[in-house]
C-alpha positions, 0 to 999 in steps of 0.5 A: 078124601077121607073115609070116616068109620064108627069106632064101634062097629067100623061102618063107613059113615061119610066121605069127606074132603079134608083141606090141610094138615092136622087133625079133624076136629070139625067136619064142615057140611059143604065138604061132606061128598057122600053119606054111607051109614051116617043118620042125620038128626037135629043134634048130630051125626049118628051111626046106624048102631046108635052111636053119636059120632058128631055134634051139629054146631050149625055149619059143621059137625064137631066130631067125637074123636073116641067114636070115629076112625078115618083113613085116607089122604089129606089135601094140603 
C-alpha cells in the first residue's frame, strides 16, 4: 500500500494499492483503499488546501508528479 501526500501542505490524501514496479502515473479508482484529505470533484482529485493532485480520466486519475509525494511498499 502507498500513502499519497500533498506536495504543498503534506496532508495525507489517499491510500492506494500499487501493483507492479515502476512509477505511479495513474491511480485506478477501484484500487484506492481509503480517502483521507482528498476532495473528489468532477475534473479531478484535490487536496483540502486547494491544489489539484490528479486529473479525472474516467476509471483512473492521472497523478501530477509535482503535486504529490508517496511512501510505502509496492506489490510485485
